[in-house]
C-alpha positions as CSV (number, residue, x, y, z in Angstrom):
1,M,32.7,147.7,261.5
2,A,31.8,146.5,257.7
3,V,29.1,145.4,256.7
4,P,28.5,143.0,253.3
5,L,25.6,144.4,251.3
6,G,25.7,142.4,247.8
7,L,28.6,143.6,246.0
8,F,28.7,146.4,248.1
9,W,30.3,147.2,252.1
10,I,29.0,149.8,254.2
11,L,31.8,150.6,256.5
12,V,31.8,153.1,259.5
13,I,35.4,154.8,260.7
14,D,34.5,156.9,263.5
15,D,31.5,157.8,262.6
16,L,32.3,158.5,259.2
17,F,30.1,156.4,256.6
18,W,31.5,154.8,253.5
19,I,29.8,152.7,250.7
20,L,32.8,150.3,248.8
21,A,31.8,149.1,245.8
22,I,33.9,145.3,245.1
23,D,34.0,143.5,242.3
24,D,33.8,139.8,241.6
25,V,37.3,139.2,242.6
26,N,37.3,141.9,245.1
27,N,38.9,144.4,243.9
28,L,37.6,147.9,245.3
29,I,36.2,150.1,242.4
30,W,34.5,153.1,243.7
31,C,34.2,154.5,247.3
32,W,32.1,157.2,248.4
33,D,32.3,159.2,251.6
34,L,28.6,159.9,252.5
35,Q,29.1,162.0,255.4
36,G,32.4,164.8,254.1
37,S,32.6,165.9,250.9
38,G,29.8,163.0,249.7
39,Q,33.0,162.5,247.0
40,A,33.0,159.4,244.9
41,Y,36.6,158.1,244.4
42,A,37.4,155.7,241.5
43,M,40.1,153.1,240.7
44,A,40.3,154.4,237.5
45,K,42.0,151.5,235.0
46,N,43.1,154.0,232.2
47,S,46.9,155.3,232.3
48,K,48.0,158.6,230.3
49,T,50.1,159.5,227.5
50,E,53.7,161.2,228.1
51,E,51.8,164.4,226.9
52,E,49.1,164.0,229.3
53,C,51.1,163.0,232.2
54,Q,53.7,165.7,231.4
55,A,50.7,168.5,231.8
56,M,49.7,166.6,235.1
57,I,53.3,167.0,236.5
58,Q,52.9,170.7,235.4
59,K,49.6,171.1,237.7
60,S,51.1,169.5,240.6
61,F,53.5,172.2,241.0
62,R,50.2,174.4,242.2
63,T,49.6,172.2,245.0
64,P,50.3,173.2,248.5
65,M,52.9,170.5,249.6
66,V,54.8,170.2,246.4
67,R,55.3,174.1,246.3
68,F,56.7,173.9,250.0
69,L,59.1,170.6,248.8
70,R,60.9,172.9,246.1
71,E,61.1,176.1,248.4
72,R,62.9,173.5,251.3
73,L,65.3,172.2,248.0
74,E,66.0,175.8,247.2
75,K,66.8,176.8,250.6
76,A,68.9,173.9,250.9
77,G,71.0,174.9,248.2
78,C,69.6,172.1,245.4
79,A,67.0,174.2,243.2
80,V,64.9,172.3,241.1
81,G,63.1,173.7,237.9
82,D,60.3,172.2,235.9
83,N,63.0,170.6,233.7
84,F,64.0,168.5,236.7
85,F,60.3,166.3,236.4
86,K,59.7,164.4,233.5
87,A,56.8,162.2,231.6
88,V,58.1,158.8,230.8
89,T,56.9,155.3,229.7
90,C,58.1,152.9,232.3
91,N,58.9,149.1,231.6
92,E,59.1,148.3,235.9
93,E,55.7,148.5,237.7
94,I,56.8,151.8,239.3
95,S,54.7,155.1,239.7
96,G,57.9,157.1,239.5
97,S,61.5,157.3,240.6
98,Y,64.5,160.0,241.5
99,S,68.0,159.9,240.7
100,R,71.2,161.4,241.5
101,G,72.0,164.0,238.3
102,E,68.8,162.8,236.4
103,G,65.9,164.1,238.4
104,V,62.1,163.0,238.9
105,K,60.7,160.6,236.4
106,V,57.0,160.1,236.4
107,C,55.6,156.9,234.7
108,S,52.9,157.8,232.5
109,N,51.8,154.3,231.9
110,Y,51.2,153.9,235.7
111,V,49.2,156.9,236.7
112,R,45.8,157.4,236.0
113,I,44.4,160.2,238.1
114,Q,45.8,163.9,239.2
115,D,46.3,162.4,242.7
116,D,48.9,159.6,241.4
117,V,51.1,162.4,239.7
118,N,50.9,164.5,243.0
119,M,51.7,161.4,245.2
120,V,54.5,160.6,242.9
121,V,55.8,164.4,242.4
122,I,55.4,164.4,246.3
123,R,57.7,161.4,247.4
124,E,60.2,161.9,245.2
125,L,60.9,165.5,246.2
126,I,61.3,163.8,249.3
127,H,63.8,161.4,248.3
128,A,65.8,164.4,246.5
129,F,65.2,166.6,250.0
130,D,67.3,163.3,251.5
131,D,69.6,163.1,248.8
132,C,70.4,167.0,249.1
133,R,70.9,167.4,253.2
134,T,73.1,164.2,253.3
135,A,76.5,164.7,251.4
136,N,77.4,160.8,252.1
137,L,73.8,159.4,251.0
138,D,75.0,155.9,249.0
139,W,71.7,154.5,247.2
140,S,73.6,151.4,247.2
141,D,73.5,150.8,251.0
142,C,70.7,149.1,252.1
143,S,70.6,150.9,255.4
144,H,70.8,154.5,253.5
145,C,67.8,153.5,251.3
146,A,66.0,151.7,254.0
147,C,66.0,155.1,255.9
148,T,64.8,157.4,252.9
149,E,62.2,154.8,252.0
150,I,60.7,155.1,255.6
151,R,60.4,159.0,255.8
152,T,59.1,159.1,252.3
153,N,56.1,156.7,253.1
154,H,55.4,158.3,256.3
155,L,55.9,161.9,255.3
156,S,54.1,161.7,251.9
157,G,50.7,160.9,253.1
158,D,51.1,158.3,251.0
159,C,50.0,155.7,254.0
160,H,46.9,157.8,254.8
161,Y,44.0,155.8,256.3
162,K,41.7,156.8,253.4
163,R,44.3,155.8,251.2
164,E,44.4,152.7,252.6
165,L,40.8,152.3,253.1
166,L,40.8,152.9,248.8
167,R,43.6,150.3,248.5
168,G,41.0,147.8,250.1
169,F,42.9,147.5,253.5
170,I,40.0,147.9,256.3
171,K,42.2,147.7,259.3
172,I,42.4,151.1,260.9
173,Q,44.6,150.9,264.3
174,G,48.4,150.6,263.5
175,R,47.6,151.0,259.7
176,E,50.1,153.9,258.7
177,Q,52.9,152.5,260.2
178,E,51.7,148.9,258.4
179,C,51.5,150.5,255.5
180,V,54.7,152.4,255.6
181,K,56.5,149.3,256.2
182,R,54.7,147.5,253.9
183,K,56.2,150.1,251.3
184,V,59.6,150.1,252.0
185,L,60.1,146.3,251.9
186,K,58.6,146.3,248.2
187,S,60.9,149.1,247.7
188,L,63.8,147.5,249.2
189,S,63.0,144.4,247.4
190,A,64.2,146.1,243.8
191,N,67.4,146.9,245.5
192,P,70.3,144.0,244.6
193,N,71.9,145.5,247.9
194,C,68.5,144.8,249.5
195,S,67.7,141.2,249.0
196,G,65.6,138.5,251.5
197,F,66.4,139.2,255.0
198,A,68.8,142.4,254.7
199,A,65.8,144.6,253.4
200,K,63.8,143.7,256.8
201,D,66.5,143.6,259.0
202,A,68.0,147.3,257.3
203,M,64.6,148.7,257.8
204,E,64.0,147.3,261.5
205,A,67.9,149.2,262.7
206,V,66.9,152.5,261.5
207,W,63.2,152.6,262.1
208,D,62.7,154.6,265.0
209,V,65.5,157.3,263.7
210,C,64.0,157.8,260.6
211,Y,60.7,157.2,261.1
212,N,60.7,160.3,264.0
213,D,62.7,162.3,261.6
214,T,60.3,164.8,259.8
215,Q,63.0,167.1,258.0
216,P,61.8,169.6,256.3
217,F,58.6,169.6,258.1
218,D,58.1,170.4,261.8
219,R,56.2,167.5,262.1
220,A,54.6,164.7,259.7
221,P,52.0,166.1,257.6
């Protein structure tokens, strides 16, 4: 249930109370958790320099999920050192990317807080894991790309309901899968081999198998 209060909304989810601050063009600016940590989440506007971003990448290595994924890559025979990750300035509106032979790039001009960097590193490490374990993964094949995008968006936690809430999506029921599908289609739209209906058809064709494939986790985090 959401109740408007001027430029603020009170949101109740499973007996948890949140206050959302909305600007005059309906952008979410702040979100306060009133019954958990009491933390206020800010939608920052200032991106980072490459030097700042590189330091944040190094800090991300201490997070449990990043450590876990790097360990699993090493066990799979694809160990990645610290130089596998690089902060760059990107021309495209993306937060990061993984390329075979080049590693993970984090776009310093599209990340704002440490959590942004952590999420990029986690997402791209899942791509790297898929590339490592699948000998014939073809990044130009729409179905192959759809599968790894489904897994990345599902397993990274990027579609957790709290993150969706901060993006302004109020609906909770079924939100995680809707988020995964939305993000998969957005990623595939940048692939010239997945334009138009090809992207949606590829996603739907591999959805059940890839969504339920939680490796290297025992279950979706």
